[in-house]
C-alpha positions in Angstrom: 2.7 20.8 -10.8 0.5 18.9 -13.4 -3.3 17.9 -13.2 -2.9 13.9 -13.0 -5.0 11.4 -15.1 -8.3 10.8 -14.6 -8.0 7.2 -13.2 -5.2 8.7 -10.7 -7.9 11.3 -9.7 -10.4 9.0 -9.0 -7.9 7.7 -6.1 -7.2 11.0 -4.8 -4.4 11.4 -6.6 -5.1 14.8 -8.2 -1.7 16.2 -8.9 1.8 15.6 -10.4 4.6 17.2 -8.1 6.9 17.8 -11.3 6.0 20.1 -14.3 8.5 18.0 -16.2 6.9 16.1 -19.5 7.0 12.6 -19.0 8.8 9.5 -20.9 5.8 7.4 -21.2 6.5 3.9 -21.4 5.7 0.4 -20.0 6.2 -0.8 -16.5 6.1 -4.7 -15.8 6.7 -6.0 -19.4 8.5 -8.7 -17.7 8.4 -10.0 -14.5 12.0 -9.6 -13.9 11.4 -5.6 -14.7 10.1 -4.8 -11.3 12.6 -6.1 -8.4 12.2 -5.7 -4.6 14.6 -6.5 -2.0 13.8 -5.4 1.8 16.1 -3.2 3.8 16.1 -5.1 7.0 19.0 -4.5 9.8 21.8 -6.7 10.2 20.7 -9.2 12.9 22.8 -12.4 14.3 20.6 -15.4 14.7 21.0 -18.1 17.1 18.3 -20.4 19.0 14.9 -19.8 19.5 11.5 -20.7 18.6 11.0 -18.9 14.8 12.8 -20.2 12.0 13.8 -17.1 10.1 14.2 -17.4 6.5 14.6 -15.4 3.1 12.0 -16.0 0.5 12.7 -14.7 -3.0 9.8 -15.0 -5.1 8.5 -14.2 -8.9 4.9 -14.0 -9.5 3.4 -14.3 -6.3 1.4 -12.3 -3.7 2.4 -12.5 -0.2 -0.6 -13.7 1.5 -1.2 -16.2 -1.5 2.5 -17.6 -0.8 1.9 -18.1 2.7 -1.4 -20.0 2.3 0.3 -22.4 -0.2 3.7 -22.9 2.0 1.3 -23.6 5.0 -0.4 -26.4 3.3 2.8 -28.2 1.6 4.5 -27.5 5.4 1.2 -28.9 6.8 1.1 -25.9 9.4 -1.2 -23.3 10.2 -0.8 -20.0 8.3 -1.1 -18.3 12.0 2.3 -19.6 12.3 3.8 -17.4 9.5 4.7 -13.9 9.9 6.6 -11.3 7.9 7.8 -7.7 7.9 5.6 -6.3 4.6 3.8 -7.3 1.9 5.2 -7.4 -1.6 4.0 -7.4 -5.1 2.6 -10.3 -7.2 4.0 -9.1 -10.6 8.1 -8.7 -9.4 10.9 -10.3 -8.2 10.9 -9.9 -4.6 13.1 -10.7 -1.5 11.9 -10.4 2.3 12.6 -12.3 5.4 9.9 -14.3 7.1 9.7 -16.4 10.3 7.9 -19.4 10.8 6.9 -20.7 14.5 8.3 -24.1 15.5 9.7 -25.2 12.2 12.9 -27.2 11.8 14.8 -26.1 9.0 15.0 -29.9 7.6 11.2 -29.5 7.0 11.7 -27.0 4.5 12.3 -29.5 2.0 8.8 -30.1 1.8 8.2 -26.6 0.2 8.4 -26.7 -3.6 6.7 -23.8 -5.4 7.4 -22.5 -8.7 9.0 -19.6 -8.7 10.1 -19.5 -4.8 13.4 -19.9 -3.2 13.7 -20.1 0.5 17.2 -19.9 2.6 17.0 -20.2 6.3 18.9 -17.7 7.9 19.1 -18.8 11.6 16.6 -19.0 14.4 15.0 -16.5 16.9 13.2 -15.8 19.9 11.0 -13.2 17.9 8.9 -13.2 15.2 9.5 -11.2 12.2 7.5 -7.9 12.1 6.8 -4.7 10.6 9.5 -2.9 13.1 12.5 -4.8 11.3 11.5 -3.3 8.1 13.9 -0.7 7.2 12.8 0.2 3.7 12.5 -1.3 0.7 15.4 -1.0 -2.5 13.8 -1.1 -5.7 15.1 -1.8 -9.4 12.4 -1.0 -12.1 13.1 -0.9 -16.0 10.5 1.1 -18.0 10.2 -0.3 -21.6 9.0 0.8 -24.7 9.4 4.4 -24.3 8.6 6.1 -27.7 11.8 8.8 -27.5 15.1 8.7 -29.1 17.8 8.1 -26.1 18.8 11.7 -25.9 15.2 12.9 -25.4 14.5 10.1 -23.2 17.6 11.1 -20.9 16.6 15.0 -21.3 13.0 14.5 -19.7 13.9 11.9 -16.9 16.7 13.9 -15.9 14.6 17.2 -15.7 12.2 15.1 -13.6 15.2 14.0 -11.4 16.1 17.7 -10.8 12.5 18.8 -9.7 12.6 15.9 -6.9 15.5 16.8 -5.6 14.4 20.5 -5.6 11.3 19.6 -3.5 13.0 17.2 -1.3 11.0 14.5 -2.2 7.4 13.8 -3.2 3.9 14.1 -2.1 3.6 10.3 -0.1 0.6 9.3 -1.9 -0.8 5.6 -1.5 -0.2 4.0 -4.6 -2.5 2.1 -6.8 -1.8 -1.2 -5.2 -3.4 0.1 -1.8 -6.8 0.2 -3.7 -6.4 -2.9 -5.9 -4.5 -2.9 -9.4 -6.6 -5.1 -11.5 -10.1 -4.7 -9.7 -9.4 -1.4 -7.7 -12.5 -2.1 -5.0 -10.6 -2.4 -1.9 -11.9 1.6 -0.5 -15.3 1.0 -2.2 -15.8 -1.5 0.3 -14.1 0.1 3.1 -16.4 3.3 2.1 -19.4 1.2 2.6 -18.4 -0.4 5.7 -17.9 3.1 7.6 -21.3 4.0 6.0 -22.8 1.5 7.8 -23.5 -1.0 4.8 -22.0 -4.3 5.3 -24.2 -6.1 2.5 -23.1 -3.3 0.1 -19.7 -3.9 1.1 -20.0 -7.8 1.0 -21.2 -7.3 -2.6 -19.0 -5.0 -3.5 -16.0 -7.1 -2.9 -17.8 -10.4 -4.2 -19.6 -9.3 -7.1 -18.5 -5.5 -8.9 -16.9 -6.5 -12.0 -14.2 -4.6 -13.5 -13.1 -5.2 -17.4 -9.3 -6.4 -16.2 -10.9 -9.6 -15.4 -11.4 -12.7 -17.6 -14.8 -12.8 -19.2 -16.3 -15.8 -17.1 -15.1 -14.1 -14.0 -16.8 -10.9 -14.8 -19.9 -12.6 -16.2 -20.3 -14.7 -12.6 -19.9 -11.7 -10.6 -22.7 -9.8 -12.8 -24.8 -12.6 -12.3 -24.3 -12.6 -8.6 -24.6 -8.8 -8.2 -28.3 -9.5 -9.9 -29.7 -12.7 -8.4 -27.4 -13.0 -4.9 -27.6 -16.9 -5.5 -24.3 -17.7 -3.7 -25.2 -21.7 -4.8 -24.7 -21.1 -8.4 -21.8 -18.4 -7.6 -19.9 -21.1 -6.1 -20.2 -23.3 -8.4 -19.3 -20.4 -11.2 -16.5 -18.9 -9.4 -12.8 -19.8 -10.6 -10.9 -21.7 -7.7 -8.2 -19.4 -7.5 -11.0 -16.9 -6.0 -10.4 -18.5 -2.8 -11.3 -15.8 -0.4 -14.6 -14.5 -2.2 -15.6 -18.4 -2.1 -15.0 -18.8 1.5 -17.1 -15.8 2.5 -19.8 -17.1 0.2 -19.9 -20.3 1.8 -20.3 -18.3 5.1 -23.0 -16.3 4.0 -24.5 -19.4 2.7 -24.3 -20.8 6.3 -25.0 -17.8 8.2 -26.5 -15.0 6.1 -24.6 -12.4 8.5 -22.6 -9.8 5.6 -21.3 -8.2 8.4 -19.5 -11.3 9.9 -18.8 -12.8 6.9 -15.7 -10.9 6.8 -14.8 -12.8 9.6 -13.0 -15.3 7.4 -10.4 -13.6 5.6 -7.3 -13.2 7.0 -6.8 -10.4 9.8 -4.3 -8.4 7.7 -6.6 -8.6 4.8 -10.0 -7.5 6.1 -8.1 -4.5 7.6 -7.1 -3.7 4.5 -10.6 -2.3 3.4 -11.4 0.1 6.1 -7.5 1.2 5.7 -8.0 1.8 2.0 -10.7 4.2 2.2 -8.8 6.1 4.9 -5.8 6.1 2.5 -8.3 7.5 -0.2 -9.2 10.4 2.1 -5.7 10.9 2.9 -4.6 11.7 -0.8 -7.7 13.9 -1.3 -6.1 15.8 1.9 -2.7 15.6 0.4 -3.9 17.0 -2.9 -6.1 19.8 -1.5 -2.8 20.9 0.6 -0.6 20.9 -2.6 -3.4 23.1 -4.4 -3.4 25.6 -1.4 0.3 26.0 -1.8 1.0 24.5 1.7 4.4 23.1 2.0 4.8 19.3 2.5 8.3 19.3 4.0 7.7 22.4 6.3 5.2 23.0 9.2 2.5 25.7 8.9 0.8 27.2 12.1 -1.8 24.2 12.7 -0.1 21.2 11.7 0.6 18.1 13.2 4.2 16.5 12.8 5.9 13.4 14.0 9.4 13.0 14.9 12.2 10.7 13.6 12.9 7.4 15.3 15.8 5.7 13.6 15.4 8.4 10.6 12.4 7.0 10.0 8.8 9.1 10.5 7.0 7.7 14.1 3.6 8.3 14.1 3.4 7.4 17.6 5.2 10.8 18.7 3.0 13.7 17.5 3.5 17.4 18.3 0.7 20.2 17.5 2.6 23.4 15.9 2.0 26.9 16.7 3.8 30.4 16.6 6.1 29.4 19.9 7.4 26.0 18.1 7.1 26.4 14.7 10.7 28.0 13.8 12.3 25.0 16.2 10.1 22.4 14.3 11.2 23.6 11.1 14.7 23.4 12.0 14.3 19.8 12.8 12.3 19.4 9.5 15.3 20.7 7.4 17.4 18.1 9.0 15.0 15.1 8.3 14.1 14.6 12.1 10.6 16.1 11.8 7.9 15.6 9.3 4.1 17.2 8.5 1.4 14.5 9.0 -2.0 14.0 7.7 -4.5 12.1 8.9 -5.9 8.8 8.3 -8.9 9.1 9.8 -10.5 7.0 12.6 -12.6 7.0 15.6 -9.8 8.5 17.5 -8.5 10.9 15.3 -8.0 14.7 16.3 -8.0 17.5 13.4 -5.1 19.4 13.2 -5.6 23.7 13.6 -5.5 26.5 11.2 -5.5 25.9 7.4 -4.7 22.5 7.8 -7.5 21.6 9.7 -10.1 23.4 7.7 -8.7 21.2 4.9 -9.0 17.8 6.8 -12.6 18.9 8.1 -13.6 20.3 4.9 -12.7 16.8 3.2 -14.6 14.8 5.5 -17.6 16.8 5.1 -18.0 16.6 1.7 -17.7 12.8 2.4 -20.8 13.2 4.5 -19.1 10.8 7.2 -17.8 11.3 11.0 -15.0 10.3 12.6 -17.2 7.6 14.8 -18.3 6.1 11.6 -14.8 4.2 11.2 -15.7 1.9 14.6 -18.1 -0.2 12.0 -20.7 -1.1 14.8 -21.8 -4.0 12.8 -18.3 -5.5 13.1 -15.9 -3.4 15.4 -12.8 -5.8 14.3 -13.0 -4.2 10.8 -13.1 -0.4 12.4 -9.7 2.2 12.6 -8.8 4.3 15.4 -7.1 6.0 12.9 -3.3 7.4 12.5 -1.1 10.2 10.8 1.2 9.8 8.0 3.7 12.1 6.5 3.2 14.1 3.9 6.5 14.1 2.2 8.2 11.1 0.4 12.0 11.4 0.5 13.4 9.9 -2.2 16.2 10.5 -4.4 16.1 7.8 -7.5 19.1 7.1 -10.0 18.0 6.9 -13.4 20.0 5.1 -16.4 18.8 5.4 -20.2 19.5 2.0 -21.8 19.9 1.2 -25.2 16.4 -0.4 -26.7 14.1 2.3 -25.8 14.0 1.3 -21.8 15.4 2.8 -18.8 16.3 1.7 -15.0 15.4 3.5 -12.1 17.0 2.9 -8.8 15.8 4.1 -5.3 14.9 3.1 -1.8 11.7 4.0 -0.3 11.0 4.0 3.9 7.7 1.5 4.8 4.5 1.8 3.6 5.6 3.9 0.4 4.7 3.2 -3.2 7.3 2.7 -6.0 4.7 3.7 -8.1 4.3 6.9 -6.8 7.9 7.6 -8.0 7.4 5.9 -11.1 4.1 8.2 -12.3 6.2 11.3 -12.1 8.6 10.0 -14.1 6.5 8.2 -16.8 3.1 10.9 -16.8 1.3 8.0 -18.0 
C-alpha cells in the first residue's frame, strides 16, 4: 500500500492498494478517450406504456440531457427513467424509458452529440435493477515513459490487483464533484443542522476550476447574499443554482429551497457525505490490516444476488459462522460490507465496529442527525456497501505514449478508482 495524494486524502481515499509505481499520463484528453457502455440483461420488448430507447451521447451529463430532451419532446422530465447516471466528459451508451411516448415523436429530439434508437415497448420503466454493470474502455495519453517501461509498470499494477482479488471499493471523485467538489460539504452542513450554510455552499462557494466570471459572481453572493443581483450575474447554464435562488427570493426558506431540484439530485448531498465517511472507514480498515475480501469476527456481510452484492440481505459474523461465511466469500457469494451511515444504521461488532464508531465520533455527528429534521426528504436511513471491488483490467500499451484499459464494473462503482492505481497521479 502507498499513501495517496493530498486531494484523494481529502475525499477519504487515503491509500493506494497497489505499491507499484504508476505510469502518470492524462485522462480525457479527448471525449472519445473515455467510453462507457451499460451492461443490461437481454430483454425482448413488446407492447407497453413505456418506450424503451438506447441513448448514445458525448459531452452530456444525464440529468442535463433529460432536461433538454423533455423540452424538445414537450413532456415532463418525470416521464423519463434510467438505470444509472453517466459521465459528461465521455462517450456513453445507456437505456432509458419514456412513459407514454410514441416512437414517431422521437423525430422532435435533435441534440448535438446525441443519438437515440428505439428498442421497443415495455410495461415497466427502466430502473436501477436493470443495470448489471458498466463496461469501460479508457485511454491514458501523454505517458512520459518509453513503451517498455510503461508496459512494465502497468503489468505490475495488474498483477497486484489480481493478487488482491480486486481493489478497495472507494467512492470516486465524481461522487463529490470533479470541477467543484462541494456535494459532500453541502451534505455535511445538512447533517449538522445548518441548511442555510448548506445552501450557501452549493450556491456560492467558488472553486479554481470555474470560469473567472462565475467565481466572481459566487464570491459576491457569498459576501452580500444578494440573490436578486446574483440572478442577473449567474450564467444561464447554472440552472439549478438559479432555481434555488429564485425560490429563496420568494420564500426565504433555506431548507426547502432544495425542493426545486430533481429528487435524485437533492438526495446526492447527504449521500455524498455518507460516501466520504465510508471512504474514511475503508482507509482505516486497510491501515488496520483487516482484509477486504474476507470477513473477521464482528463484520457484517451481504450475499450475492445474480452475482452482485445485495445489501438488502445482511448477516453479522461471529465465531460460529466465520468459516462458512469466508468459504462463500472465496467463491464470490459473500461480501464484507461497510456502512453508509444513516438514521437507521447499526454498528458492526469487534474491531470493524470500533473503526466505524471512531470515524463517526471524530466527525462529531450522530446517526440521528442523518434525518435532517429541517427537510426530512434530504435525509437518509443509511445502507451498507461492499468493501472490495472485484475487477480484472486488461491493459494494452499503444504507440504514441498512450495505453488503453478495458474493464467491467458493477453498478455504483467508479472507473477512476481503478485508473488512480495505474496512474498514481
